[in-house]
GUTORDO-561100 format. One record per residue: residue in one letter; x, y, z of N, C-alpha, C in turn. Coordinates in pm, whole numbers, plus 50000, padded with zeros to 5 digits. Each point is the difference from the previous one (the first is absolute). Example, Ala and Ser with C-alpha at 12.3 -4.5 7.8 and 13.67 -1.06 7.14 Angstrom:
<firos>
A513194943150780499115011950000500905012050000 S499655010549928500825011950006499235010950073 
</firos>
This chain:
<firos>
M888965547757405498674994050004498955010050047 T500365007950102499075010050052499695010549895 E501045004149925499795010049896499044994749893 T500134987349964499104994149901498574999850050 L499814996050126498664999750057499395013950007 D500845010250024499505013850004499395004149865 L500544994549892499465003249867498594994749982 F499644989850076498674993749990499055004950108 T500355010950066499125005250106499665014649972 P499065002549910499595013749970499305006350119 T499945013150001499245006950104498514997549977 L499205003750099498564998049989499445007649880 L500445012549982499495007949888500424994049866 Q501234994849993500454993649877499214987349972 A499714992450104499194987949982498595003449954 L499435010750055498655004249959500005004449855 N501055006849957500085004149860500084987949908 A500774989850041500104987949919498644993149988 C499264999850110498654994149996499095008249908 A500155013150003499205008649913500334997449853 V501264997649969500404996849863499354986849957 L500044990150087499374987149969498515001749973 L499315007550084498575002149981499745007449869 T500835009949969499855007349875500194990949880 V500974991050007500254990549892498794991049979 L499404995250107498814991549989498845007749938 V499825012350046498895008249949500205003349853 L501235003549962500265003149859499844987749913 S500334988350053499794987649925498514997849977 G499185002750103498554999049983499495010049898 L500575012150002499605010149902500344995549859 G501194994349983500394995049869499144988449953 A499544991950094499174988449964498645004349946 V499415010650055498675004349954500085009749883 A501185005249971500135009849891500194993449864 T500094986949997500174993049873498864990249978 G500274987449991498914990649973500394985850028 R499134990949958500154985850032501294994149944 W500385004249880501134993849931501295007850023 R500065007050108501205008050028501184991150037 F501165005950003501234993750047500035002250151 N499494990350078499815002050145501285004350070 E501124994549958501275003150065500365014749988 A499375007149909500285014349980499005008950072 D499214994550091498975008150069500615011850074 L501114998050070500625011050076500445011049905 M500674996449892500495010149906498835007549935 T498934992649970498825006449942499385009950098 G499884995950126499435008850102500845012550021 I501314998649994500895011750009499715009749887 G499814994649880499705008649887498685007350015 V498984992950047498685006350021500115011150104 A500694997250111500125009950108500755012449953 I501134998149931500785011449954499235008149896 T499264993049914499185007149901498985008950067 A499294994550099498975007850070500605012050071 M501114998050070500595010950076500575010949908 T500574995949886500565009949908498905007949930 L499014993049944498965007049925499135008650090 I499514994150108499105007650088500775010650076 G501194996450049500795009650077500455011949918 A500324997649872500475010949915498865008449944 L498854993749976498905007249936499025006450096 S499964995250124498975004950091500535007750120 F501254997650037500605005950121499324995150128 L499294988749992499544993750123501224995550080 P499915000050132501134994750078500324985749956 L501254997149982500394986749955499584989250099 S499935003450127499594990150099498554995649977 W499135009149958498624996249970499974989549889 I500765002749895500074990449889500574986850049 G501035000850084500634988050052499064991550082 Y499185006250085499054992350081498984992849912 V499555006549894499064993549908500684988149932 I501245001649960500754989149937500134988250096 L500385002850123500174989450099498674992950027 A498945007750010498684993950023499604991249882 A500205005049878499654992249881500824987249992 G501275001150034500854988249997499604989850104 L499625004750120499574990850105498724992749960 I499075007449940498774993849952500324989749892 G500895003749907500384990949894500674987550052 L500895001650098500684988650060499004990650066 T499065005850074498984991850069499114992949898 W499595007249898499114994449898500684988449928 R501195002249949500694989549925500324988050088 T500345002550126500344989050090498774991450028 F498885006350033498784992350029499434993449874 A500375005349884499574993749875500864988049965 G500994997450082500854988349979501145002249903 E500245012449962501115002949909501295001950077 L501104996949935501305001450063500625013549963 V499835009750087500625013149977501524998350008 G500665004249896501464998349996500444986649947 G499074991149971500344986949945500304989850107 P499974987249965500324989450096501395001850058 G500134998350129501295000950066500385013950049 S499165010149972500365013650040500045001550152 G499064993650069500015000650146501234993350058 K500374988649944501224993050046501235008649973 A500025006849886501155008549968500165011350101 I498895005950043500075010750100500564994750131 I499544988250040500494994150126501504997049990 L500444994849886501424997049982500855012649996 L499395011249964500735012749996500155006550138 L499294995150100499985006750130501385002050061 P500924990149999501345002750055500705011749930 L499905000649868500625011149926499315013250033 L498694999850011499275012350034500355004850141 L500204990650091500395003750135501375006650000 L500904994949917501335006049989499925014049941 L499135001949901499905012849931499155010250074 A499224995550096499085009150069500735011550069 G501224997750045500765010450068500995007249911 M499954997649871500995005849909499755014949981 Q501095007549988499925014449978500515003649860 A499665011849956500525005049873501525001350009 S500674997949887501465000650002500615004949870 Q499215001449894500555003149868499845014849965 W500885004649914500095014149963498655005549954 D499414993749897498775005349943498804998950093 E500084991350098498924999450099499935013350076 F501165005150040500035012350078499885012649913 S500314998849872499905011749914498635001349933 H499314988649979498735000849926498884991450056 W500174986849999498874990950019499305001750133 L500755001150109499375001750131499315013550012 H500565010149939499375013350005498664999849926 S499944993349886498744999249926498934993050082 S500374988950062499034992550080499565008050123 F500975006250068499655007350121499155012249968 Y500195005849883499215011749961498524996449995 L499664988849939498594995949994499464997250139 F500834993850084499584997150138499765012850078 E500865010049980499935012450078498915009449950 H499835000749866499105010149943498734994249939 D499914986749990498804993449948499655005049860 S501015003149922499785005549867501294998949921 F499865000049867501185001649916500495014550013 P501295002549977500495013850007499255009149902 R499725012050042499345009949914500125013750063 D499535010149927500035013650052499185000950128 G500505007650095499315001550128500464990550107 L500784990049962500574990650096501515002050007 P500634995850110501455001150008500684992549886 A501165004649961500764993449894500514986550048 S500054990549910500544986950033501515000650009 R500584992150090501454999250011500594989549906 A499164993049927500484989649909500825006149886 S500934992349949500845004849890499165002949877 Y498984991749976499155001349881498535000550042 P499525011450044498625000950049498954996849894 A500355001049871499044997249894499994985349957 Y500844991750063499974985749972498634994350035 P499574989049936498764993450042500104995050144 Y498854997850064499964996950143499434986250029 G500244990449909499434986750018500424993350129 L501294999550029500474993950124499515007750122 A499985013149989499525008250111498514997250028 D499214997549894498594996550018499864987450084 L500824990149971499924987450075500435001950145 T501035008050021500455002850137498905007150077 L499285009049935498895006950066498904990350038 L499694990549913498984990050033500384992350126 V501264996150009500454992850120499885008850124 S500345012649986499965009150115498575002350049 L499034998749910498615001650043499604988850095 I500644988649988499734988850091500875001050124 S501285002849983500935000150114499955012950081 R499475010849938499955013350064501395005550028 Q500984996249920501365005250012500664999349863 F501095007549984500774999249877501054989150014 G499924990049913500944988950005501155002249902 E501175002650051501165002949915500354988149912 N499734987950046500384988049925498804993549930 T498935007449981498804994349939500284994349861 T500715007549916500314995249865500834987350004 I500924999050096500824988050014499114987850024 L499045001350089499094988950030499094996949882 L499515010449933499164997949882500784992849890 N501255003749980500834993149901500124985250031 T500084996650128500124986050040498744992349962 F498845005750026498754993449960499894999149848 L500425010549929499984999549854500914988949949 L501144998250066500934989449961499334986450015 G499314998050112499304987450021498914997849898 A499215010349972498924998849902500574997249861 F501115006449965500594997549869500554985849991 G500494994850111500434986150002498864990649964 L498795002950049498844991949965499635001649852 V500205012049946499805002149856500954991049920 L501264999750040500984991549932499634985250014 L499534996350118499594986150021498864996349907 R499045009049983498874997249911500464998349854 I500975008149958500534998749864500724986749985 A500774996150102500684986949995498984988749993 E498905001350073498954989749996499334999549863 L499825011549936499375000449867500854992749897 A501324999950021500874992749908499774985050009 D499444995450113499774985750022498544996149974 R499075008550047498574996949985499225013249997 P498905000549925499255012549988499065002850116 T499664990050079499025001950107500665005350125 R499245008350072500515005750125499884989650113 P501034998750084499894990750114498995005150102 E499324990750063499025003750103500695005450125 S501184995050028500745004550118501504998149974 R500795006450082501454998649993500534997650140 G500924990850012500554996850131501035010150048 W500474997850122500985009050058501285000449919 G500444988449954501234999649924499905007449868 V498864998749933499815007049873499975015150024 A499345004450108499995014250034501425005050028 A500804991650067501395003850028500805001249871 I499794991049907500695000849871499635013049929 A498725003750005499575012649939500725011850063 L500145000150132500685011250068501475000749960 I500654988749990501405000049958500135005249858 A499064996049913500015005149863499845015249999 G499115005150084499825014550009501255007050047 M500684994350101501215006250053501144999849899 L500094989349922501034999349897499745010049888 T498745004249987499675009749896500675013450026 F500075004150127500585013150032500974998250117 P501244995549971500944996850107500835011750051 V499695012349958500805011750042499355005850125 Q500464995850117499295003350123500005014950033 K501035007449959500055014350033499015008249920 I499474994349893498935006549925498644994350042 L499944986850015498754993550039499525004750136 F500884999950100499615003750135500325014850025 S499405008349918500135014550012498695006349957 S499935013150006498795007249957500045003649852 Y501014995149928500095002749857498844993349926 A499705005249882498904994549920500464989549901 D501294996849996500534991049898499474985850015 A500004994650122499554986350020498514998749968 A499205009550049498564999649971499755001049850 T500785008449932499875001249855500254986649933 A501084993250038500354987249938498934989450023 L499504999150122499044989550034498635002749938 L499595012649999498735003549937500084998649848 L501125004249942500164999049856500004985449956 G500704991550074500004985849968498624993950007 T499235003850102498644994850014499115005049887 A500145012749964499225005449889500314992549871 A501274997149976500384992649880499364986150000 A499974993650118499374986850010498515000949969 C499345010550047498575001849973499755002849852 G500855008449939499865002749857500194987349918 W500984992050038500244987249932498814990650016 R499434999350121498834991550024498835004349913 A499835013149982498925004949914500214995749856 I501255000949951500314995849864499774985049984 E500384992250100499804985549994498524996649993 A499175007150075498574997649996499425003349863 L500435011149943499535003749866500474990049896 E501184994750016500534990149904499144987549998 R499414996650116499124988350010498565003349962 G499755012749967498655004249966499135002950120 A500595000350121499255002450124500005015050031 T499245007649923500005014650015499555004350138 T499014993250053499485003650133501084998350107 R500784989349988501054997550099501165009949987 A500105006749886501095009649981499735013350069 V498755002850032499655013150053500595002150139 A499874990250089500465001850138501505002750008 P500874991849935501445003550007500335013249931 A499205003749897500235013049936499675011350096 I498924998650076499665010050102501095000750106 Q500504988450042501084999950098501235007249945 Y500324997549874501135006849938499835015250011 G498795004749969499745014450005500195005950138 W499464993350101500145005150137501464999750044 I500694988949974501374998750047500935009949931 M499805001949870500845009749930499735014350048 T498795002550049499725013050061500885002250122 A500144989450081500895000950115501445002549957 V500444993149896501365001949950500235014549958 V499065005649926500105013849954500055009750118 A499294996950108499915009050114501154998450099 L500934991049973501134998250091501155009749970 K500355001349873501125008449960499645007349871 Q500575011649983499695008349884500304992849869 A501174993749990500414993749875499294986849974 N499244995050096499354987049982498925000249892 F499545011849961499045000649890500614993949874 V501305001349985500684994149884499914984850007 L500144994350119499864985550016498594995549960 F499015007850039498624996949962499844999849848 V500555010149934499885000849854500734988449933 I501224997250043500804989549936499384986350021 L499614996950124499414986950027498684998349926 T499195010649995498724999049929500214997549852 I500975006849942500324997649859500464985649980 A500814994950094500494986249989498844990150006 V499045002350091498844991150012499165000649873 I499755012249951499195001449878500694993349882 A501305002549984500744993949888499954984950007 T500134994550121499924985650017498614994949962 G498975007550041498654996049965499755000449850 V500545010149934499775001649855500584988249922 I501174994950041500634989149925499554986250047 T499154999450102499564987050053498984993649906 P500244987749958499044993349912498644998350071 N498955000049923498624997750046499465011250089 L500725011150012499535010950084499375010849911 R498765003550031499295010149922500395014050050 I500415008449909500435013550035498885007750068 R498764997749957498875007050062499914996750150 S500224987550034499964996050141501145006550078 L501185001049937501145006450065499715014750026 L499425006949903499685014150017498965002050109 R499104990350016498965001150100500594999850142 I500954991250025500604999550135501045010950019 L500485005849888501035010350011499515012050080 L498725003149990499455011350075500164997850151 F499744987850045500184997050143501475001350041 M500904997449909501414999750032500645013850008 V499465009749927500705012849991499285011850064 I498684999450011499265011850047500375004050144 P500054990750098500325004450138501345007250010 A501044994249941501335006050010500065013549929 L499375000849882499975012849929499265010650080 A498904996150064499225009650079500825005450116 V500704991350070500825004350113501165008749953 F500664995949893501155007649949499565014049958 I498915001049922499545013149951499535008650116 T499284994150094499515007750115501165005850080 W501034992050021501135005050079500775010849925 R500134998649868500675010549923499215013150006 V498694999149993499185012050012500145006150139 Y500014991550101500165004950139501325007550015 I501074994749942501295006750008499935013749933 D499395000449882499925012749928499185010450076 L498994995450074499135009450070500525004050138 Y500574990350073500285002550141501464997750041 L500814994349911501404997650036500935005849894 T499615011149942500825006449897501375003550057 G501024995249933501365002950045500554990250101 A499154990850051500484990050095500954990549931 A500984995450073501064991949941499494986349957 E500424995749883499824986549951501104997449898 F500144987449961501054996649905499575004349861 T500845007749931499615005449870501124998149898 I499625000649873500985000149891500675013749998 T501315000149983500755012650004499805007949870 D500475012350001499955008249880500854993749889 E499635002649877500644993449886501505002549996 E500435011850044501435003049994500814991450098 R499334993550093500704991550097499944985249963 W499394996849890499984986049956501414995649963 V500274987250018501374995049983500064988649898 F499395002149886500004989649898501424996749953 H500925009350015501384997349960500664989650090 L499394997650118500554990050092499364986349984 A499164998449898499254987549984500894987550001 P501104999549926500844987950005500564997450140 E500425010650068500564998350135498934995050098 I498795005349988498914995850090499624985449973 L499914996449872499704986149966501074990550055 A501275004249989501094991650053499874998450150 R499615010850069499844999250146498814991050036 M498915001149927498854991250024500384985449978 F500784997449896500444986449972500914994950110 D500875008650052500914996050108499214996350125 I498985007950034499164996950116499264986949977 A499514998049877499284987649968500904987850018 L501275001249963500934988850018500194996850148 K500075010350084500194997850143498764993850065 K498855002549944498744994150049499524989549899 G500934991149964499774990949890498874990250018 V499704996150124498934990250022498665005849953 Y499695012150047498725006149962499965003149850 F501025007049950499965004049859500094987949907 G500764989850041500044987849921498644993349994 L499314999850116498674994150005499035007749911 M500045013350008499085008049919500294998649851 L501264998749963500324997849859499494986449953 L500094990150089499454986849967498495000849982 I499335007350090498565001849988499645007349870 L500805010249967499775007249876500164990749880 F501014991250004500194990249893498804990749990 L499524995050115498824991249999498795007349945 G499895012850035498875007849951500065002149850 L501205003249948500145001949856499814986949925 R500434989050061499724986949941498504997549998 G499355004250110498554998450006499285008749898 L500635011349967499435008749897499884992649867 I500914990649979499994992049877499114987650017 R500164993150116499274987450020498535002350032 R499755009450098498645003550042499184987550037 Q500594991450084499364987450030499554998750145 S500905002850094499724996450140499785012350087 P499384998250118499885011250095501355005850039 L501044991550007501335005250034500495009549893 D499734997049873500405009149892499435013950023 R498735000450034499335012950017500465007050128 L500204992550108500475006050126501405005749983 A500884992549936501375004849979500035012149908 L499115000349901499965011549909499585012650074 I498994999050085499565011750079501145005250086 C500674991050071501075004150092501225005049923 G500364993149892501185004049924499845013449931 L498845002549942499765012849934500035011550102 T499464997650119500025010450103501425003150045 F500814989650016501415001850036500715008349894 L499804996649874500655007249891499545014549995 G498695002150008499465013549992500435008850116 Y500024994350121500345008050118501475004149998 N500884991249956501415003549998500305009949888 C499254999649890500135010549899499555013550057 F498934999750080499545012350066501075005450095 L500614991450080501045004450093501165006449925 F500394994049888501085005749919499655014049953 M498775002049956499585013349954499985010050116 M499634995650119499985008950115501415004250040 Y500974991049987501385003850027500445011149903 L499514999549879500375010149901499305013350022 M498784999550056499155011950000499615005450138 A500234992450108499455004250128500985000050116 F501074992549994500834997950119501135010050017 G500395006749895501175008650010501264992149971 E501065006949969501204993449948500634990350098 N500175004050127500714991350094499264987050025 E498705001050028499234987950026499834991749873 A499905006449886499874992749874501274991849973 R501155006050022501264992849975500104987350083 S499485000450122500094988350089498784991049990 A499045003349910498744992549991499424998250140 A499785011250067499615000150142498774991450024 S500104991550101498884991650048499454990649894 F500804996949898499534990949894499584986550057 W500784994950093499674987150062498745001350086 R499905010750074498835001850086498725001349917 Y500065007349889498805001349917499604986649939 N500974991649970499674986849946499364990950103 M500155003550128499294992450103498495000849981 H499535010349932498565001249973499484988449916 L500904992949934499614989049912500224986350063 F500394999750126500264987150066498774990949996 G498825005850023498794991949997499754993949864 L500275007649894499854994749865500964988449976 A501245001550047501004989449979499584986950064 A499255000950111499644987950074498884992149934 L499185006449916498814993249947500354988349908 P500815001949894500344988349917500804989450077 V500815004550097500754990450082499034991150077 A498945005950054499004992250074499354989649909 W499665003949877499414990549906500974988549969 L501245003649971500994989749968500254990950120 A500055005850120500204991950120498834990550022 G498775004949976498844991350014500014988649902 S500395002749875500084989549899501064989850036 W501145005050045501114991150036499644991250119 A499435005950104499674992550121498924989649972 A499045003549915498914990649971500524987349934 D501065001149922500534988449929500964991850084 R500545005950108501114993350069499734996550145 F499045006450064499794997850142498774991450023 A500204988850064498884991850045499475005950130 A498974994150055499385005150123501005000750114 A500854990050012500984999850110500985011649987 G500465002549877500935011049979499385013550032 R498745001649965499325012650031499825001750150 T499784989250069499865000750146501305004450065 I501114994249954501315003950055500275014749973 A499705004549877500215014149966499155009150088 A498774995950028499105007950084500525001050143 I500544989050051500545000150137501205009350009 I500904999049901501195008650000499605014649989 A499045003049912499565013949982499395005650127 T499194992050068499375004650125501055003050106 A500994991250011501065002250099500795012649966 L500265002049872500775011849959499255012950028 I498735000349968499255012550015499845003850147 I499984990150089499905002950143501375004050056 A501064993449952501335002550055500645012749944 L499595004049881500665011249932500065012850084 P498915004550061500095012550078500994999250115 F500164988250058500924998650113501444998949950 G500224992449894501354998149949500565012249930 L499125008249941500465011849925499515013050063 S499744999850128499465012050066500935012049985 G501314997650007500945011149987500005006049861 K499834991549897499945004949863498695007449973 I498924994850055498695006049975499855013250076 R500455000250124499885012150082501265008549983 F500205004949879501145008549969499775014450045 D498835002650061499665013850037500835005450114 H500634991250076500835004750112501365004749949 H500365012250036501285005949962500415009350114 P501224998950051500385007750119499735014949989 V500365006049888499875014549987498545004049983 K499284992849916498585003249979499214998550130 D500254989150072499284997950126500335011050101 Y501245004250001500425010850088499295013149965 I499965003249870499345012349955498524999750035 R499354988649975498574999450024499665000750148 G500904995450083499795001750144500135014550042 I500965007149940500205014150030498795008349957 T499494997349880498915008349948498754999350088 Q499774988650062498844999150089500165009350120 E501235001450048500265009350110499995014449952 M500465002349877500015013549946498605005749985 R499034991649977498615004749986499555007450127 T500534995850115499625006450126500845012350029 L501145001549931500905011150027499775011949908 L499414997549883499825010749902498725007850028 P500065013249998498805008050022499125000349875 A498775004250017499105001349886500585009849898 G499884996549873500515008749894501494998949975 A500664990150060501444998549982500344996849854 R501135005449957500534997249866501394993950019 L500124987349966501214992250031500804997449874 M501305002650006500904997249889500954988850040 P499944988349932500934989150031501395003249944 V501014998150080501395002549960500764986850016 D500384994149886500634986750001501074999549891 P501095007650016500955002049890500814987749961 E500014989550082500794988249966499144988449951 M498705002249989499074989449959499135005049885 T499264990749939499055003949896498795006650064 I499065004049916498815006750048499034990450070 F500294986949997499044990050048499525002850142 Y500935002750092499595001850139499235013050021 G500255009849914499165012050002498574996749959 L499844990849904498664995849959499304992550113 V500754992150074499424993050115499495010050103 V500805010150027499595010550094498755007149950 N499975003049872498855006849941498724991950020 Y500084986949974498824991550016499574999150146 D500964997850089499654997950141499495012750068 L500295011749943499565012550061498785006149932 I499264991849924498745005049942499095004850113 G499525012149987499125005650102500725006750115 A501334998350007500765006050111500895011549954 A500444999549874500905010549950500024999649849 E500305011349940500255000449857501494997649979 V500334990549915501384995949980500435003849858 G501185006049987500495003949868501435004750006 G500535004149885501375005149993501054989550030 Y499794987849955500874988850035501465002449962 I500894997950097501445000249975500494985650007 H500674995549894500484986249996501334999849926 V500494988149970501374998649952500235007149867 R498955002149922500175006349868499925015350005 N499635005650112500005014750012500515004150138 A501124993950040500485001350137500775012550035 P500685006849907500805011750041499195010650072 A500695007950080499345010150084499215010049917 K500475003249878499275009749918498594995249969 Y499844986749982498674994849973499145000150125 M500624997950114499245000650125499425013950019 T500815010149974499535013850011498905002949899 L500194995449878499025002249894498664993550034 Y500044987450044498764993050033499345006050122 Q500805005250094499415006650116499265012649957 E500575007449909499355012349953498714996849925 R500004989049925498814996349923498894994650089 F500374991050093498994992950079499645007150130 Q500915008150052499785007150126499614990650114 P500874990350036499654990450105500015006450138 T499144994850086500055003750142500854990050078 H500184987949942500764989550067500864992549898 L501064994250049500854991249921500054986350066 F499984989549917500344986750051501334996249937 V501064999850080501354997249951500304985350028 H500094992249893500244985750014501484996749998 T500745005649903501454998449995500655013749998 I501235000650050500655013050021501335000549926 T500245011449934501295003049937500445013850046 D501195004249958500475013450035499055010649945 D499444997549882499055009549942498765001450087 V499574989150061498825000650088500335008450124 D501164997950058500415008150115500065014749964 S500545002849881500105013949956498615006049978 F499134992349939498655004749969499205002750128 T500084991150098499215001550122500685008950103 G501315001949988500735007650101500194992250128 L499884986649992500134991450116501064989449976 K500544994650107500904988549992499204987850044 L499414993249903499074989350032500734986750019 D499474991950091500524986550023499784991849873 R501074994449945499914993049872499594985450017 R499714995850120499494986450022498565000450049 A499295010449956498605001650039499275008049894 S498684999150003499145008649919499425010850091 H499585011249939499595011450082498785006849940 L499115004450086498915008849962500375014050045 L500035009449906500365013950031498815009149973 K499945011050072498965009949974500665013649979 R499355008149919500515013449972499635009450115 S500935008150041499745010350101500575013249951 D499835010450077500515013149961501525000149992 T500634991150073501474999650004500594989249910 G499164992549931500514989349914499304986850028 W500664989249962499414986650021500354994750138 Q498994993850063500184994350133499574985349999 I500684992050079499674985650008498764998150087 V499024993249944498804996150076500244986750069 K500504990449922500304986950056500974992849908 S500814991250059500944991849924499734985350028 W500244991549897499804985650013501274992949955 P500764994050092501224992749961499684988649905 Y500914997249906499824988649912499984987150081 P499114990949972499864987850081500974988949960 G501215000450053500934988949978500865001249876 Y499995011249933500905002049887500525014450004 N501125002349931500645013150002499435009649896 S499534994349888499485008549893499004992049916 P498925006149952499074993149912500634995449869 T501145006249963500664996349876500584985950006 E500004993950119500494986250011499054990049934 F498775004349974498984990849949499575004349861 K499744990149917499385002549870498504998850017 H499285009149935498554998750005499544990849888 
</firos>
């Protein structure tokens, strides 16, 4: 019981960061509300504001070299003015029930406020990108220190948002993206609720009760149930939720044009443009999602009866210009200032593996069978969309067609990337095929929301809806307490031990130290943790791990990296031979180079276990 309560008691600094995230979410929602118009999709205000903020920081930051914090303060001020203006004008920023949704999220936010990074790519890339902007107030470029991120040329959309939060909190929040994902989940739940309501009635409700807000939150959580991706600094969850919202906005624009309401189509089209800009700025490959979804929306509009092509072309400019501007600007910035910086690229033609196409397709099919609920649902949506291609009658036909075509196009793209970009080993295993399909979770939820709204409208009387609202409210409040152990997966004995050591190592390492992690019985993961935690205290490199553990590699990496210190996490005979010491194998050690060889600076016994190999990461 005490351990559970400890999860709900963040430190003062962690609580302040959570409050800063909440304030940033409100301000960005206000920014999104004023960046569109009267007929906007109110529930998408937060996503729209995120797109506006990322667009401003990318374009101005890349083209002017103004400090990013200056741009950020202007964005925050504009959002605060917009929030105040829309609120006093009597408009519902975020849509009816958004305030209730935030209050219902508080127990979950309290649980997440103390969460730490725990995933591989967080320590290898995402946290480094965010911390770089916080530390240098600029995107990486010539004249500034090199980024420690795996892919310094990746877009910096998530890092931009983390910087905005830090301008309020005056600290770097390691779990900022985790908290932002939670708010995005809640906002997307309201988007789904609005689609379900549209299946029953076209008019927007004046207000929504607590139970309805709770139902929306549960719908949002069911959209992305993979907690180790959702509650991390990865961009996958944000991509899925933003992409789903953009698709909803594009669909709303098509529906307005189908009714001949050209004026009403402009606001959701503008929202689509801003939100897709955010999607493009999250991950390098997300530009493909922008292209595929836009083609799907246009194709759906072209086949829609009573829709004038001229009207569609008119709103198309709003939908594509922001994302294209950000994408082109960032590509130019890379060519000018990040030449040679790492990013994901297509391999040379001689390394393409088209001869493995049948094997790769078989592996993709095998993964799809294991994740049958999602892939079965998407195939059903694709079927409904293709049926709609023939019928062209209802809003559901058009919504399913947009989502189904995007699913088909994106998976064809993934197949081509396995052939041309991943290399033979990863291509054979269809590496991360399931994780990449998580980007489409938001799309999968949209037709389901419409069908659920239609079904509930026909079957639930007022009493039934009241009971459902009560159950949903109880669930959303109880969930953080009942599933706290599942949600707070960030605690791990070895990781927590390493992170405690690194804080002490910062005080033991002299200026200019060059540290080589030596961990021959483990993967490189804990070396990456050390690298992140020692930013500003030491240069870390020459990692020794289970795949390059023999003594000959230790000597080779020492000659290449020229370390002044070693952090020895696990010990083998090769480590003893390499260091010339007989090290305690139930402890980790910090060593320093001297004229006579390696000397122990300090040792830390393992806390309650004999070897880190006892635990799986």
